[in-house]
C-alpha positions as CSV (number, residue, x, y, z in Angstrom):
1,M,6.6,6.1,-15.8
2,N,2.7,5.8,-15.6
3,R,1.5,7.6,-12.0
4,R,-2.1,6.6,-13.1
5,A,-0.7,2.9,-13.3
6,I,0.6,3.1,-9.6
7,I,-3.4,4.0,-8.2
8,S,-6.5,3.2,-10.1
9,A,-10.1,2.6,-9.4
10,A,-11.5,-1.2,-8.0
11,E,-14.3,-2.3,-6.7
12,G,-15.9,-0.7,-3.7
13,G,-12.6,1.4,-3.9
14,V,-9.2,1.9,-5.4
15,A,-6.2,-0.5,-6.0
16,V,-2.7,0.2,-5.4
17,R,0.7,-1.3,-6.7
18,L,3.1,-1.6,-3.9
19,K,6.6,-2.5,-3.7
20,A,7.4,-3.8,0.0
21,V,10.5,-3.5,1.6
22,P,10.4,-5.4,4.8
23,G,12.9,-5.0,7.5
24,A,13.6,-1.5,7.1
25,K,14.5,1.1,9.9
26,R,11.0,2.9,9.7
27,N,7.7,2.4,8.5
28,E,7.3,4.9,5.3
29,I,5.7,5.9,2.2
30,A,9.3,6.1,0.3
31,G,7.9,7.3,-3.4
32,V,7.4,6.2,-6.3
33,L,9.4,3.3,-7.6
34,G,8.6,2.4,-11.5
35,D,4.9,1.6,-11.6
36,R,4.5,0.9,-7.8
37,L,4.5,2.7,-4.7
38,K,7.7,1.6,-2.8
39,V,6.5,1.1,1.1
40,R,9.5,0.4,3.7
41,V,8.2,-1.5,7.2
42,S,10.2,-2.6,9.9
43,A,8.3,-5.3,10.6
44,P,9.8,-8.9,9.0
45,P,8.8,-10.8,6.1
46,E,7.6,-13.5,8.3
47,G,4.0,-14.4,9.1
48,G,2.0,-12.0,7.5
49,K,3.6,-9.1,9.8
50,A,4.6,-7.2,7.0
51,N,1.5,-7.2,5.4
52,K,-0.4,-6.3,8.8
53,A,2.7,-3.4,8.9
54,I,1.7,-2.6,4.9
55,C,-1.8,-1.9,6.1
56,V,-1.6,-0.2,9.4
57,L,1.3,2.3,7.8
58,L,-1.8,3.0,4.7
59,A,-4.7,3.4,6.8
60,K,-3.2,5.9,9.2
61,T,-1.7,7.9,6.0
62,L,-5.0,7.8,4.5
63,G,-7.2,8.4,8.0
64,L,-8.9,5.0,6.9
65,K,-10.1,2.4,9.6
66,L,-7.8,-0.8,9.4
67,R,-10.4,-3.0,8.3
68,D,-10.7,-0.8,5.0
69,V,-7.2,-1.7,4.2
70,E,-6.4,-5.0,2.8
71,I,-3.3,-7.2,0.8
72,V,-5.7,-8.8,-2.3
73,S,-2.5,-10.0,-3.9
74,G,1.4,-11.0,-3.4
75,Q,1.1,-11.9,0.4
76,T,4.4,-13.6,0.0
77,N,5.7,-11.4,-2.7
78,P,7.6,-8.0,-2.5
79,E,5.2,-6.5,-5.4
80,K,1.7,-6.5,-4.1
81,V,-1.7,-4.9,-4.6
82,A,-3.5,-3.3,-2.0
83,R,-7.1,-2.4,-1.9
84,L,-8.3,0.4,0.2
85,T,-12.2,0.8,0.5
86,G,-14.0,3.8,1.1
87,L,-11.7,6.3,-0.2
88,D,-11.9,7.7,-3.9
89,E,-9.2,7.5,-6.6
90,A,-8.5,11.0,-6.4
91,T,-7.7,11.5,-2.8
92,A,-5.7,8.3,-2.8
93,R,-3.3,9.7,-5.2
94,Q,-3.1,12.9,-3.3
95,K,-2.3,11.7,-0.1
96,L,-0.3,8.6,-1.6
97,L,1.7,10.6,-4.3
């Protein structure tokens, strides 16, 4: 497992590879699963609700504004990539891993 592959530098911030688990009991970052960060959210996977909940959880965990977190790929897939703006790779790694 390469933890470096999970969080990488991206234009204007960092990219985080995620494995989303919608419909969970609570919202939480559940650790590393293979080459992705496993994120559980209680929101259902319909109408973008789970993606929104993931963005809110990441923003809260990292101390970012919601507008600084976006899902850039995998909108309808459990395997997603989020872009975090205004954050460096080392800080993201420290707070998420």
